[in-house]
C-alpha positions as CSV (number, residue, x, y, z in Angstrom):
1,M,25.6,-8.1,-0.4
2,T,24.8,-8.8,-4.0
3,F,21.8,-7.6,-5.7
4,E,20.4,-11.3,-5.9
5,Q,20.9,-11.7,-2.1
6,L,19.3,-8.4,-1.3
7,Y,16.1,-9.5,-3.7
8,E,16.1,-13.0,-2.0
9,S,16.1,-11.4,1.5
10,H,13.5,-8.9,0.9
11,K,11.0,-9.9,-1.9
12,G,8.7,-11.5,0.7
13,I,8.4,-8.3,2.8
14,V,8.2,-5.9,-0.2
15,F,5.5,-8.3,-1.8
16,N,3.5,-8.3,1.5
17,L,3.6,-4.6,2.2
18,A,2.5,-4.1,-1.3
19,L,-0.3,-6.5,-0.9
20,Q,-1.6,-4.4,2.1
21,Y,-1.8,-1.3,-0.1
22,V,-3.5,-2.6,-3.3
23,Q,-5.3,-6.1,-1.9
24,N,-4.4,-7.7,-5.3
25,T,-1.8,-10.3,-5.7
26,E,-1.2,-9.3,-9.4
27,D,-0.8,-5.6,-8.7
28,A,1.6,-6.5,-5.7
29,E,3.7,-8.7,-7.9
30,E,3.9,-5.6,-10.3
31,I,4.6,-3.2,-7.5
32,T,7.3,-5.6,-6.1
33,Q,9.0,-5.8,-9.7
34,D,9.0,-2.0,-9.9
35,V,10.5,-1.7,-6.4
36,F,13.6,-4.0,-7.2
37,V,13.9,-2.4,-10.8
38,S,14.1,1.0,-8.7
39,V,16.6,-0.6,-6.1
40,Y,18.8,-2.0,-8.8
41,Q,19.0,1.3,-10.7
42,S,19.5,3.3,-7.7
43,I,21.6,1.2,-5.4
44,D,24.7,3.3,-6.0
45,Q,22.7,6.3,-4.6
46,F,22.0,4.6,-1.3
47,K,23.6,6.7,1.2
48,E,23.3,4.4,4.3
49,Q,21.6,7.0,6.4
50,S,19.2,4.3,7.2
51,S,19.1,0.6,6.9
52,I,18.8,-1.0,3.7
53,S,15.5,-2.3,4.7
54,T,14.1,1.1,5.7
55,W,15.2,2.3,2.3
56,I,13.3,-0.6,0.5
57,Y,10.3,0.1,2.6
58,R,10.3,3.7,1.5
59,I,10.6,2.6,-2.1
60,C,7.8,0.1,-1.7
61,I,5.4,2.5,0.0
62,N,6.1,5.1,-2.6
63,K,5.6,2.7,-5.5
64,S,2.5,1.3,-3.8
65,L,0.9,4.9,-3.5
66,D,2.0,5.8,-7.0
67,H,0.1,2.6,-8.3
68,I,-3.0,3.6,-6.4
69,K,-2.9,7.1,-7.8
70,A,-2.5,6.0,-11.3
71,K,-5.5,3.6,-11.0
72,K,-7.6,6.5,-9.5
73,R,-6.6,8.6,-12.5
74,K,-7.4,5.7,-14.8
75,K,-10.7,5.2,-13.1
76,R,-11.6,8.9,-13.4
77,F,-10.6,9.1,-16.9
78,G,-12.9,5.9,-17.6
79,I,-16.0,7.8,-15.9
80,F,-15.2,10.9,-18.2
81,T,-14.8,8.8,-21.1
82,S,-18.2,6.7,-20.3
83,L,-20.0,10.1,-20.5
84,F,-18.8,10.5,-24.0
85,Y,-18.8,6.9,-25.3
86,E,-21.2,4.3,-25.4
87,D,-18.8,1.4,-25.4
88,S,-17.3,1.4,-21.8
89,S,-18.2,-1.8,-20.9
90,D,-14.8,-2.7,-19.8
91,L,-14.6,-0.2,-17.1
92,R,-15.1,-1.3,-13.7
93,Y,-16.1,0.8,-10.5
94,D,-16.2,-1.3,-7.3
95,L,-14.7,-2.0,-4.0
96,P,-11.2,-3.5,-3.8
97,N,-11.0,-6.8,-5.2
98,I,-9.5,-8.8,-2.2
99,D,-7.1,-11.4,-3.9
100,H,-5.2,-12.3,-0.8
101,P,-3.7,-15.7,-0.4
102,G,-4.7,-17.5,2.7
103,I,-8.0,-15.8,3.6
104,Q,-11.1,-17.7,4.1
105,L,-13.7,-17.2,1.9
106,E,-16.2,-16.1,4.7
107,Q,-13.9,-13.5,5.9
108,K,-13.3,-12.1,2.6
109,E,-16.5,-9.8,2.5
110,R,-15.4,-8.3,6.0
111,L,-11.9,-7.8,5.1
112,T,-13.0,-6.1,1.6
113,Y,-15.0,-3.8,3.9
114,L,-12.5,-3.0,6.2
115,F,-9.9,-2.2,3.5
116,S,-12.2,-0.1,1.5
117,C,-12.5,1.9,4.8
118,I,-8.6,1.9,4.9
119,N,-8.3,2.8,1.4
120,Q,-10.3,6.2,2.0
121,L,-7.6,7.4,4.5
122,P,-5.2,10.1,3.6
123,D,-1.8,8.4,2.6
124,K,0.1,9.2,5.5
125,Q,-2.5,7.8,8.0
126,K,-2.9,4.8,5.8
127,T,0.9,4.0,5.8
128,A,1.2,4.5,9.4
129,L,-1.7,2.3,10.3
130,I,-0.5,-0.7,7.6
131,L,3.0,-0.5,9.2
132,S,1.6,-0.4,12.5
133,K,-1.2,-2.7,12.7
134,I,-0.5,-5.1,9.8
135,E,3.2,-5.3,9.5
136,R,3.8,-5.1,13.0
137,K,6.6,-2.4,12.9
138,S,7.4,-0.4,15.9
139,Q,6.8,3.3,16.1
140,V,10.5,4.1,15.8
141,E,10.9,1.7,12.6
142,I,7.6,3.3,11.2
143,A,9.2,6.8,11.9
144,A,12.4,5.9,10.3
145,I,10.5,4.5,7.1
146,M,8.2,7.7,6.9
147,N,11.0,9.9,7.9
148,I,9.0,11.5,10.6
149,S,9.2,11.6,14.6
150,P,7.7,8.7,16.4
151,K,5.3,11.0,18.0
152,A,3.9,11.9,14.6
153,V,3.4,8.3,13.9
154,E,1.5,7.8,17.3
155,S,-0.8,10.6,16.1
156,L,-1.0,9.4,12.5
157,V,-2.0,5.8,13.8
158,Q,-4.5,7.2,16.2
159,R,-6.1,9.4,13.6
160,A,-6.3,6.4,11.1
161,K,-8.0,4.2,13.8
162,T,-10.4,6.9,14.4
163,G,-11.1,7.5,10.7
164,V,-11.5,3.6,9.9
165,L,-14.0,3.3,12.8
166,K,-16.1,6.4,11.8
167,K,-16.3,5.0,8.2
168,M,-17.3,1.9,9.6
169,N,-19.9,3.1,11.8
170,L,-21.4,5.5,9.1
171,N,-21.9,2.6,6.7
172,E,-23.5,0.2,9.1
């Protein structure tokens, strides 16, 4: 399979998965680009211990989590900077801005709230929940992607659901 074929067959999946993490099309496009740059640069290191799709999912999850962490660092730096500099008007501290194609306007507020609760979960719980409930992956597929046991996946998904429900109930 050529790189172009690999890109064409996986770009939609990668974009959608990244979008579940960042809830912003521009960021998801950037992550998608980063994923395929990484795939291109390291395709010769792929050991075929898992499927190519599983390998690409892992890269996408890692790039998405790295992107989120970088944004949090930038936000913390912005808060710190705003304490010492008066002109920090370009800094924003708000809930995730859902820019997801196909979402109707009246659902946007509820979805923003739901994703703000999901975004507060630990990385592994968030990943398991997104792969299970949004990407509709089986426990076996998630276990392969996350490199953990199916039982661990079940536990992570359950804790994630419990965590999201608690956060939603506390904020109502």
